[in-house]
FIDODO-518896 format. One record per residue: residue number from 1; residue in three letters; x, y, z of N, C-alpha, C in turn. Coordinates in steps of 0.02 Angstrom, whole numbers. Last residue first. Layout:
// FIDODO-518896
SITE	NUM	ALA	X	Y	Z	X	Y	Z	X	Y	Z .
...
// end
This chain:
// FIDODO-518896
SITE	79	HIS	-149	780	-860	-157	804	-791	-187	874	-793 .
SITE	78	LEU	-172	633	-957	-170	706	-953	-183	727	-881 .
SITE	77	ILE	-75	496	-999	-125	522	-952	-117	597	-950 .
SITE	76	GLN	25	422	-1064	-32	447	-1102	-91	466	-1057 .
SITE	75	LYS	140	403	-998	91	349	-992	25	367	-1027 .
SITE	74	ARG	197	525	-1019	226	468	-1055	180	407	-1051 .
SITE	73	HIS	122	596	-925	111	609	-997	140	552	-1040 .
SITE	72	ILE	177	551	-807	108	532	-823	92	546	-896 .
SITE	71	TYR	309	605	-821	298	533	-814	227	514	-833 .
SITE	70	SER	282	742	-822	314	711	-881	303	635	-880 .
SITE	69	PRO	231	763	-692	187	769	-751	217	737	-814 .
SITE	68	GLY	360	732	-624	297	697	-612	249	702	-671 .
SITE	67	ARG	456	825	-677	465	753	-686	400	714	-675 .
SITE	66	VAL	431	954	-638	414	936	-707	417	860	-717 .
SITE	65	MET	481	960	-510	410	976	-521	386	956	-591 .
SITE	64	GLN	617	938	-529	576	887	-496	502	898	-508 .
SITE	63	PHE	650	1061	-591	662	998	-626	618	942	-596 .
SITE	62	PRO	621	1153	-488	581	1153	-550	590	1088	-590 .
SITE	61	PHE	721	1105	-388	648	1103	-378	608	1105	-443 .
SITE	60	ILE	855	1130	-425	828	1062	-432	752	1060	-427 .
SITE	59	LYS	883	1261	-392	880	1243	-463	848	1174	-473 .
SITE	58	VAL	888	1250	-254	836	1292	-284	828	1276	-358 .
SITE	57	ASN	1004	1173	-240	939	1145	-222	881	1185	-252 .
SITE	56	ASN	1099	1270	-283	1091	1207	-320	1023	1175	-304 .
SITE	55	GLN	1093	1365	-184	1072	1383	-251	1060	1321	-293 .
SITE	54	SER	1027	1292	-32	1082	1311	-76	1054	1329	-145 .
SITE	53	LEU	920	1352	96	929	1314	34	989	1339	-6 .
SITE	52	LEU	889	1429	203	938	1375	213	955	1338	149 .
SITE	51	ASN	786	1514	179	852	1544	192	907	1492	197 .
SITE	50	ALA	678	1422	164	700	1464	108	771	1493	119 .
SITE	49	CYS	614	1336	251	685	1324	236	715	1372	184 .
SITE	48	HIS	480	1375	266	519	1356	324	594	1355	310 .
SITE	47	ASP	434	1402	137	427	1453	189	472	1438	249 .
SITE	46	MET	462	1277	77	497	1338	55	493	1393	107 .
SITE	45	TYR	372	1195	147	443	1182	149	483	1244	130 .
SITE	44	GLN	250	1252	109	270	1252	180	345	1241	187 .
SITE	43	ARG	257	1224	-30	251	1294	-5	274	1298	68 .
SITE	42	LEU	259	1084	-35	316	1123	-58	315	1194	-32 .
SITE	41	ASP	188	1023	121	189	1030	48	249	1075	29 .
SITE	40	GLN	233	903	247	220	971	224	220	972	148 .
SITE	39	GLU	233	767	269	229	812	326	212	884	306 .
SITE	38	LEU	135	656	181	188	705	175	180	755	232 .
SITE	37	TYR	89	489	159	87	547	203	148	592	190 .
SITE	36	GLU	8	419	18	70	427	55	65	492	97 .
SITE	35	PHE	-171	402	30	-109	419	-4	-51	421	45 .
SITE	34	VAL	-317	322	10	-265	333	61	-198	342	24 .
SITE	33	LEU	-478	368	-30	-413	351	-58	-360	369	-7 .
SITE	32	THR	-639	312	-4	-582	347	26	-518	322	-5 .
SITE	31	LEU	-803	330	-33	-744	303	-65	-685	344	-39 .
SITE	30	THR	-961	290	47	-900	330	35	-847	292	-3 .
SITE	29	LYS	-1070	206	64	-1081	278	57	-1019	318	37 .
SITE	28	ASP	-1026	75	70	-1087	89	33	-1095	163	19 .
SITE	27	THR	-847	96	48	-906	74	85	-967	89	43 .
SITE	26	HIS	-681	70	19	-745	81	-15	-800	52	29 .
SITE	25	ILE	-524	126	20	-575	102	67	-642	120	37 .
SITE	24	ILE	-368	90	-41	-434	114	-60	-484	83	-11 .
SITE	23	ASP	-195	138	-24	-253	96	-10	-317	130	-34 .
SITE	22	HIS	-90	216	-76	-76	156	-36	-136	110	-30 .
SITE	21	LEU	-24	309	-202	-88	285	-177	-75	219	-142 .
SITE	20	THR	109	426	-183	87	357	-194	18	343	-164 .
SITE	19	VAL	145	571	-274	122	544	-210	89	476	-223 .
SITE	18	ILE	283	578	-380	210	573	-376	191	541	-310 .
SITE	17	ASN	417	567	-396	390	634	-392	314	635	-394 .
SITE	16	ASN	447	431	-408	472	468	-349	440	537	-342 .
SITE	15	HIS	311	328	-457	364	374	-476	384	414	-414 .
SITE	14	LYS	186	244	-518	241	230	-472	301	273	-493 .
SITE	13	LEU	25	224	-553	75	277	-552	127	263	-498 .
SITE	12	GLY	-77	131	-545	-21	117	-589	35	168	-589 .
SITE	11	ARG	-173	188	-465	-137	129	-440	-74	115	-482 .
SITE	10	LEU	-225	285	-552	-187	305	-493	-145	248	-465 .
SITE	9	LEU	-294	203	-644	-238	245	-666	-194	265	-607 .
SITE	8	SER	-390	149	-558	-344	104	-594	-283	143	-618 .
SITE	7	ILE	-458	265	-525	-423	227	-473	-372	181	-505 .
SITE	6	LEU	-514	298	-651	-467	343	-617	-426	308	-564 .
SITE	5	ILE	-596	185	-671	-543	201	-719	-491	246	-686 .
SITE	4	SER	-685	196	-564	-641	138	-567	-584	149	-617 .
SITE	3	LYS	-749	318	-595	-710	311	-534	-661	253	-539 .
SITE	2	LEU	-816	284	-712	-762	333	-716	-718	328	-654 .
SITE	1	MET	-909	190	-655	-863	171	-709	-803	218	-712 .
// end
């Protein structure tokens, strides 16, 4: 029951700052959630590009990091 509620919530999340759930594979023994592929996470990106980022881009990151949780909170979902 809880799994189906969580999956239903995940399916409804459509936002640029939230990784997209593409598919669900359910077998007798496993439940696999297939999410959008990201080549690297924010930490890897920062480690690789830190010296190349403009000051403006550095200021944008915190704003983007808050937009995803803000979106789910507006949908009355706690993260």
